[in-house]
Backbone bond lengths (Angstrom), bond angles and torsions (degrees), N, CA, C in turn:
res aa  C-N    CA-C-N  psi(-1)  N-CA   C-N-CA  omega(-1)  CA-C   N-CA-C  phi
1 M - - - 1.388 - - 1.532 113.90 -
2 E 1.351 113.54 123.13 1.491 117.58 -177.35 1.551 109.27 -67.59
3 L 1.360 119.04 146.84 1.322 133.51 172.50 1.606 107.79 -63.14
4 L 1.392 122.44 118.78 1.350 118.49 175.14 1.521 111.93 -63.44
5 P 1.434 113.00 145.09 1.549 118.03 -171.59 1.703 107.18 -59.72
6 E 1.296 119.33 -38.15 1.478 119.06 -179.73 1.425 114.47 -73.61
7 V 1.385 118.41 -22.34 1.481 124.68 173.45 1.455 108.89 -73.29
8 K 1.319 119.28 -49.53 1.347 125.58 -179.96 1.535 114.41 -54.46
9 E 1.405 115.70 -27.12 1.368 116.42 176.12 1.419 119.58 -84.13
10 H 1.407 114.57 -21.06 1.457 121.39 -170.18 1.626 110.14 -114.86
11 R 1.266 120.20 -16.26 1.507 115.69 -171.08 1.561 102.69 -133.82
12 V 1.408 109.39 134.07 1.367 125.39 174.96 1.474 110.41 -130.26
13 P 1.234 125.46 111.82 1.567 126.03 -173.55 1.517 103.45 -77.21
14 Q 1.428 113.08 152.62 1.399 115.37 178.52 1.627 108.71 -83.09
15 Y 1.391 112.61 -28.21 1.414 117.83 177.32 1.535 107.42 -133.83
16 P 1.417 115.69 152.38 1.381 120.18 -175.82 1.570 111.44 -51.21
17 V 1.296 113.34 133.76 1.653 118.58 177.94 1.451 101.65 -146.84
18 D 1.333 109.42 143.30 1.626 114.38 171.62 1.495 114.67 -49.09
19 N 1.430 118.49 140.21 1.476 117.59 -176.17 1.461 112.53 -67.08
20 L 1.324 119.51 -14.65 1.442 121.14 177.13 1.555 110.86 -50.46
21 F 1.372 113.54 -46.00 1.505 126.67 -169.59 1.593 104.60 -69.90
22 L 1.390 118.78 -36.66 1.407 119.44 -175.66 1.544 107.80 -85.39
23 N 1.276 120.86 -28.38 1.493 124.16 177.82 1.432 112.60 -70.13
24 R 1.357 118.44 -25.55 1.472 120.42 179.71 1.555 108.34 -70.38
25 W 1.188 118.67 110.14 1.553 125.13 166.41 1.502 116.80 -139.61
26 S 1.165 118.86 179.19 1.504 121.30 -168.82 1.591 115.51 -114.24
27 P 1.221 118.19 65.06 1.519 123.11 176.94 1.573 111.29 -54.86
28 R 1.268 116.64 156.04 1.437 123.43 177.41 1.678 109.24 -104.25
29 A 1.195 111.79 -21.79 1.479 121.05 -169.64 1.612 105.78 -89.94
30 F 1.260 121.60 106.58 1.530 127.46 -176.84 1.508 105.80 -110.62
31 S 1.262 113.35 141.19 1.492 124.96 165.34 1.580 109.37 -76.40
32 S 1.324 115.17 150.16 1.442 114.33 178.24 1.574 106.60 -89.34
33 Q 1.239 121.25 12.19 1.473 121.31 177.71 1.453 114.70 -65.03
34 P 1.306 116.89 125.16 1.476 120.41 -173.36 1.504 109.95 -59.78
35 V 1.329 116.86 152.34 1.486 128.48 172.37 1.473 107.37 -94.65
36 P 1.324 118.69 117.22 1.509 117.91 177.46 1.532 112.18 -61.88
37 D 1.228 113.14 142.89 1.481 122.36 -177.26 1.622 109.98 -52.75
38 D 1.282 116.96 -43.33 1.361 117.30 -179.43 1.548 114.35 -68.17
39 V 1.318 118.89 -31.65 1.473 120.80 171.75 1.515 112.72 -69.49
40 L 1.303 119.36 -40.54 1.327 119.31 176.09 1.583 112.52 -70.68
41 N 1.250 121.97 -29.56 1.403 121.27 174.54 1.526 112.84 -69.59
42 Q 1.280 114.17 -36.62 1.484 116.97 177.73 1.498 109.57 -68.51
43 I 1.422 119.18 -32.53 1.514 118.14 176.03 1.481 109.57 -64.12
44 F 1.228 115.96 -44.81 1.455 118.93 -177.02 1.469 114.81 -75.21
45 E 1.313 116.48 -25.76 1.418 123.54 172.75 1.602 106.83 -62.46
46 A 1.357 118.70 -46.61 1.515 120.20 176.83 1.619 110.64 -57.53
47 A 1.363 114.75 -41.91 1.448 120.14 175.82 1.526 115.88 -59.62
48 R 1.327 116.66 -35.58 1.428 125.72 172.80 1.539 118.16 -54.01
49 W 1.328 110.66 -25.28 1.487 115.73 -173.61 1.594 113.16 -99.62
50 A 1.411 116.63 9.87 1.319 113.85 171.80 1.435 122.05 -65.09
51 A 1.394 125.23 160.28 1.393 123.49 179.35 1.486 111.68 -82.87
52 S 1.381 112.14 150.21 1.496 113.85 -179.48 1.556 105.62 -150.40
53 S 1.324 116.27 155.74 1.435 123.64 179.93 1.459 111.81 -66.30
54 Y 1.360 122.76 125.66 1.376 131.61 -169.59 1.554 117.73 56.69
55 N 1.379 113.61 15.49 1.360 123.20 -172.77 1.501 111.61 54.81
56 E 1.308 113.84 39.80 1.479 120.06 177.11 1.543 112.15 -67.56
57 Q 1.276 112.88 -40.91 1.521 117.13 179.43 1.499 110.15 65.83
58 P 1.355 117.21 55.69 1.497 121.19 -167.26 1.465 111.10 -73.95
59 W 1.246 123.09 -0.34 1.547 121.61 -177.87 1.555 110.93 -82.45
60 R 1.284 106.38 147.88 1.498 120.87 172.87 1.526 106.09 -140.24
61 F 1.298 107.23 137.90 1.650 114.19 -176.55 1.617 104.80 -119.86
62 L 1.186 117.64 113.87 1.494 130.22 171.28 1.470 110.94 -85.03
63 V 1.281 125.13 121.06 1.505 123.15 -168.50 1.531 110.13 -120.41
64 A 1.335 112.92 139.20 1.546 119.58 174.10 1.571 106.10 -114.27
65 K 1.246 122.26 129.64 1.379 120.28 168.62 1.612 116.68 -147.57
66 T 1.406 109.61 -6.58 1.463 111.37 170.17 1.558 106.79 -93.21
67 P 1.437 118.35 162.75 1.438 123.16 -173.55 1.500 105.71 -57.23
68 A 1.228 119.76 -52.81 1.473 124.09 179.67 1.591 112.36 -47.65
69 D 1.197 111.60 -54.97 1.545 117.23 -177.78 1.547 111.93 -61.24
70 L 1.365 109.09 -45.92 1.471 116.00 -179.83 1.432 109.26 -58.55
71 E 1.308 118.95 -40.38 1.511 120.86 -176.41 1.630 106.90 -65.60
72 K 1.408 113.41 -45.23 1.456 118.62 -177.07 1.536 109.09 -66.97
73 F 1.342 119.72 -36.86 1.622 115.32 -178.59 1.487 108.64 -76.37
74 N 1.455 116.83 -29.40 1.454 113.92 -179.65 1.434 111.96 -68.36
75 S 1.393 116.56 -29.44 1.454 115.79 178.30 1.560 114.09 -71.25
76 F 1.185 121.96 -5.66 1.491 125.82 170.58 1.493 110.15 -72.47
77 L 1.343 117.88 -29.75 1.431 121.53 -163.88 1.557 109.63 -84.39
78 V 1.361 116.82 151.13 1.594 121.90 173.76 1.528 103.40 -58.14
79 P 1.320 124.50 159.10 1.429 135.96 175.48 1.571 107.27 -49.55
80 A 1.347 119.04 -52.42 1.462 124.10 -177.91 1.547 112.84 -55.02
81 N 1.204 117.49 -29.29 1.496 122.25 178.45 1.535 108.32 -87.85
82 Q 1.272 109.83 -43.76 1.536 111.81 -176.28 1.637 109.66 -57.10
83 A 1.291 113.37 -28.91 1.550 116.45 -172.11 1.583 106.48 -62.14
84 W 1.254 122.57 -31.89 1.407 123.69 -175.15 1.667 116.09 -114.06
85 A 1.321 106.90 -26.55 1.604 113.25 -178.36 1.392 111.97 -70.37
86 K 1.335 113.19 -25.94 1.514 117.37 -172.85 1.541 111.72 -63.01
87 D 1.324 116.29 -10.72 1.570 119.02 179.63 1.484 109.11 -96.73
88 A 1.250 122.54 -6.98 1.523 126.81 -175.15 1.619 109.04 -74.00
89 P 1.258 125.66 128.59 1.423 122.69 179.50 1.486 117.27 -74.30
90 I 1.485 115.14 -13.44 1.410 116.83 177.95 1.588 106.49 -132.64
91 L 1.240 116.74 132.09 1.568 121.99 169.53 1.425 104.57 -123.49
92 I 1.374 111.46 139.09 1.417 123.48 -170.64 1.614 107.76 -128.76
93 V 1.264 119.52 134.35 1.583 126.38 166.37 1.638 104.76 -107.33
94 T 1.318 107.60 125.49 1.544 113.22 172.70 1.563 109.26 -99.45
95 L 1.295 110.62 129.64 1.439 116.91 178.65 1.648 109.43 -113.05
96 G 1.262 119.96 159.68 1.394 130.09 -178.41 1.485 114.05 -130.49
97 K 1.369 123.02 120.51 1.408 127.79 178.37 1.529 106.18 -74.41
98 K 1.341 116.04 122.45 1.562 112.88 -173.96 1.520 115.53 -89.56
99 T 1.330 120.52 -3.23 1.480 124.70 170.26 1.478 115.29 -122.30
100 F 1.265 108.56 162.44 1.423 115.67 174.41 1.562 112.23 -82.78
101 T 1.421 116.84 135.83 1.387 120.70 -176.75 1.564 112.28 -72.18
102 H 1.300 116.84 -25.13 1.485 116.33 -177.45 1.390 116.44 -81.37
103 N 1.310 122.97 -20.25 1.436 127.25 170.75 1.522 124.38 -143.14
104 G 1.226 110.41 3.71 1.476 118.87 170.78 1.576 115.48 81.01
105 T 1.352 116.08 -1.60 1.504 119.28 -176.93 1.397 112.81 -72.61
106 D 1.436 121.30 158.93 1.404 117.40 171.88 1.505 117.84 -63.16
107 N 1.318 111.03 145.99 1.556 118.33 -177.29 1.518 98.53 -104.49
108 S 1.373 118.74 106.22 1.476 117.11 176.39 1.528 115.73 -75.67
109 V 1.351 121.29 -5.96 1.397 120.55 174.96 1.481 120.94 -117.85
110 Y 1.426 111.64 28.44 1.498 114.14 -171.68 1.637 105.79 -69.82
111 K 1.269 113.16 -31.84 1.549 113.75 179.19 1.526 111.79 -64.21
112 H 1.261 115.44 -38.09 1.466 122.26 -179.24 1.487 109.09 -62.81
113 D 1.446 114.76 -42.47 1.390 119.78 -173.38 1.655 109.05 -75.77
114 V 1.317 113.95 -37.87 1.507 111.86 172.75 1.476 115.20 -65.07
115 G 1.398 115.44 -30.24 1.391 117.01 171.29 1.518 114.75 -60.69
116 A 1.273 113.38 -44.55 1.540 119.40 -179.17 1.406 113.60 -59.61
117 A 1.394 115.56 -40.52 1.482 124.77 174.24 1.481 109.52 -64.37
118 S 1.309 122.22 -40.87 1.392 126.00 -174.46 1.641 107.00 -69.66
119 A 1.294 113.61 -44.83 1.416 122.71 176.21 1.674 108.91 -53.18
120 Y 1.256 116.72 -52.36 1.384 120.23 176.42 1.485 110.94 -58.79
121 M 1.339 124.78 -38.55 1.322 129.82 179.14 1.446 109.59 -64.59
122 A 1.321 123.09 -46.18 1.500 131.55 176.97 1.461 114.16 -62.54
123 L 1.437 118.75 -38.26 1.324 124.73 177.87 1.640 110.88 -69.16
124 A 1.273 109.50 -45.92 1.544 117.64 179.72 1.460 110.18 -64.87
125 A 1.307 119.88 -32.18 1.571 124.57 170.90 1.441 106.76 -57.13
126 T 1.342 117.27 -55.61 1.487 118.46 -179.23 1.574 115.45 -57.29
127 Q 1.342 112.52 -37.68 1.452 117.79 -174.95 1.598 105.50 -67.06
128 H 1.213 117.71 -24.82 1.578 119.44 176.63 1.535 116.44 -95.53
129 G 1.336 111.32 6.16 1.401 109.72 174.80 1.499 117.01 98.87
130 L 1.379 115.44 -1.22 1.479 127.25 -178.66 1.487 110.76 -104.15
131 H 1.437 112.48 179.89 1.304 118.35 173.24 1.586 112.19 -136.16
132 A 1.379 114.24 161.68 1.358 116.39 -177.72 1.544 106.56 -133.69
133 H 1.230 118.75 133.51 1.540 123.61 174.89 1.504 117.74 -127.41
134 G 1.305 112.81 106.83 1.385 123.90 -176.91 1.481 112.50 -72.48
135 M 1.445 118.28 144.25 1.411 119.64 -172.46 1.634 113.22 -140.54
136 A 1.333 115.22 126.11 1.445 115.42 176.46 1.514 116.13 -91.14
137 G 1.377 115.49 -11.23 1.433 121.71 -171.77 1.550 106.34 -86.91
138 F 1.304 121.00 87.02 1.415 126.26 173.43 1.496 113.24 -151.98
139 D 1.316 126.83 169.54 1.386 131.36 177.67 1.483 109.57 -97.34
140 G 1.362 115.44 93.42 1.458 125.79 -177.19 1.586 113.02 -54.46
141 E 1.336 113.40 -42.36 1.460 119.19 179.16 1.530 113.74 -71.32
142 M 1.268 114.41 -32.88 1.524 114.61 171.19 1.325 117.16 -72.03
143 V 1.390 120.98 -28.02 1.428 127.88 168.62 1.549 106.70 -62.62
144 R 1.239 121.72 -50.63 1.500 129.55 -172.87 1.586 103.99 -59.12
145 A 1.165 114.98 -59.19 1.520 120.65 179.69 1.451 118.82 -57.25
146 T 1.350 116.04 -39.28 1.357 122.22 -172.35 1.525 107.00 -79.90
147 L 1.325 118.63 -40.47 1.473 120.21 -164.50 1.541 104.12 -107.36
148 G 1.263 125.94 6.29 1.429 128.13 172.00 1.527 110.09 64.15
149 V 1.287 117.99 48.81 1.502 126.05 174.11 1.445 102.70 -72.19
150 P 1.381 115.92 130.45 1.466 117.28 176.19 1.656 111.14 -79.71
151 S 1.284 115.61 161.90 1.543 121.05 -168.75 1.504 108.09 -67.30
152 D 1.335 122.58 -18.15 1.490 123.97 -176.77 1.587 108.85 -85.55
153 Y 1.349 115.27 -3.89 1.489 117.18 176.12 1.604 111.26 -115.19
154 D 1.340 109.61 137.26 1.419 115.48 -175.52 1.606 103.84 -98.64
155 V 1.332 115.40 143.74 1.489 120.07 172.96 1.406 105.22 -85.20
156 I 1.397 121.31 116.53 1.535 125.62 -177.00 1.408 114.45 -91.60
157 A 1.333 117.03 -56.24 1.471 119.79 -168.77 1.515 110.15 -159.06
158 M 1.330 115.51 172.18 1.482 118.49 171.94 1.496 104.07 -128.32
159 W 1.348 110.26 156.89 1.489 116.47 177.01 1.416 111.47 -137.03
160 A 1.371 111.81 150.27 1.550 119.51 168.43 1.489 108.30 -109.93
161 L 1.277 117.04 131.03 1.532 124.28 -178.38 1.393 110.28 -124.56
162 G 1.280 119.49 144.50 1.493 125.34 172.50 1.481 118.97 159.76
163 Y 1.214 125.07 -172.20 1.505 127.96 178.83 1.578 101.84 -84.73
164 R 1.402 110.38 146.84 1.361 118.77 178.08 1.611 112.80 -62.27
165 G 1.334 116.63 139.59 1.372 124.32 173.61 1.557 110.79 -101.93
166 E 1.387 110.53 -166.15 1.472 115.57 178.26 1.490 114.20 -89.31
167 T 1.292 116.78 139.13 1.522 118.52 178.51 1.537 111.41 -58.56
168 S 1.352 117.31 -31.47 1.500 117.26 -176.48 1.309 115.61 -74.59
169 Q 1.469 118.24 -2.28 1.514 118.12 171.81 1.435 115.55 -86.50
170 L 1.378 113.07 -10.65 1.532 115.61 174.15 1.508 118.14 -72.72
171 P 1.180 121.19 157.11 1.506 128.61 171.62 1.531 104.40 -56.22
172 E 1.309 117.91 143.82 1.357 118.00 -172.43 1.486 120.96 -59.66
173 G 1.282 114.49 -30.80 1.415 119.19 176.49 1.593 116.94 -70.67
174 Y 1.268 115.41 -8.22 1.512 117.72 174.94 1.576 111.73 -109.55
175 Q 1.280 122.76 -6.61 1.410 121.00 178.07 1.480 116.58 -61.59
176 G 1.276 116.92 -32.11 1.461 123.62 -172.71 1.571 106.43 -85.17
177 L 1.344 118.09 -7.67 1.475 118.85 178.36 1.520 109.72 -100.98
178 E 1.223 117.26 1.39 1.541 120.21 -175.85 1.623 116.33 -82.58
179 F 1.342 111.02 68.54 1.395 117.87 176.60 1.492 113.04 -151.60
180 P 1.282 123.20 158.03 1.343 121.57 -179.98 1.469 115.91 -66.90
181 S 1.324 123.90 126.73 1.468 123.41 178.78 1.626 110.10 -70.89
182 D 1.408 114.78 161.25 1.459 119.74 174.71 1.561 102.59 -91.89
183 R 1.235 113.61 -171.63 1.477 127.23 -179.29 1.489 115.69 -129.49
184 R 1.315 118.28 154.50 1.493 117.32 174.23 1.555 109.56 -67.95
185 P 1.289 117.77 152.83 1.458 119.64 176.08 1.446 115.73 -61.94
186 L 1.331 118.64 154.74 1.575 115.82 171.23 1.592 118.18 -50.92
187 S 1.315 109.47 -32.54 1.586 115.20 -179.59 1.480 112.12 -58.57
188 E 1.319 113.99 -19.80 1.673 118.00 -175.41 1.381 109.23 -101.54
189 I 1.387 123.04 -2.57 1.542 122.44 -175.32 1.417 116.20 -131.39
190 V 1.506 115.88 -17.23 1.424 118.32 176.91 1.413 111.00 -120.99
191 F 1.440 115.18 122.67 1.462 116.09 -179.28 1.541 106.16 -129.06
192 E 1.316 113.02 126.37 1.444 126.08 174.75 1.608 115.01 -64.74
193 G 1.114 119.64 123.01 1.488 123.01 173.82 1.474 123.03 75.46
194 G 1.241 114.87 -3.73 1.593 123.05 176.69 1.504 108.74 158.39
195 F 1.392 106.80 173.27 1.407 113.57 -173.87 1.561 110.36 -76.33
196 R 1.497 115.39 151.91 1.329 119.60 171.60 1.506 111.04 -139.06
197 E 1.312 119.05 130.53 1.518 115.84 179.48 1.483 112.29 -77.99
198 V 1.305 116.11 132.48 1.473 122.73 178.00 1.556 110.30 -77.11
199 P 1.324 122.14 121.18 1.331 123.61 173.21 1.566 110.77 -53.11
200 A 1.448 110.88 136.18 1.497 121.89 -178.67 1.578 110.44 -45.99
201 D 1.321 120.40 -39.39 1.389 133.15 -170.18 1.541 105.72 -66.14
202 D 1.347 111.51 -34.05 1.567 116.43 -169.38 1.434 106.58 -89.29
203 T 1.334 124.17 -17.17 1.440 127.46 -171.12 1.579 110.92 -73.24
204 Q 1.280 117.62 120.98 1.489 119.94 -178.71 1.554 106.53 -87.76
205 Q 1.337 115.19 126.04 1.427 119.48 -178.17 1.487 113.52 -82.07
206 Q 1.329 121.01 97.78 1.374 121.63 -168.54 1.482 107.43 -126.26
């Protein structure tokens, strides 16, 4: 996979890594081009194979792709996300089952496992030439009431998914943000033998 031009400009890995990981970023400008069902199914197939505690697979994906469903899902978002996510051809709500099916006890890592499946989904989208942008700005109780989410499931996040659009289509305040972000160096996130606080002066604001 070739490195995307905008990624090449903004991301330089410290060690060799497959370009798939670098090319995955979260644009806000989405094209209205429909996502073929077979491509969408392949993306969710990748998510299906994520690891989970006791193989519970606590993730559930609620998908909007018709005009009526997209309008409904977009209404869950805060206005700042509605402003750009309205153009995405696919909106997704991720849910997490809070208890284990085999014994009914609390699953303390269900959010971790939903996150793992979501990461697989986002990487698979990149692999197919699409992008996925995760969002925390939404009304979870509105999602629960409108979509009939049972009490044993937590509303985790929302995602916009589709082909990339033109930066110029974004509201003016977002256009300057439309580039792949960098990451903290390994020295700030990987500590051998125990935790180490990184001095504030050493922390790169990214």
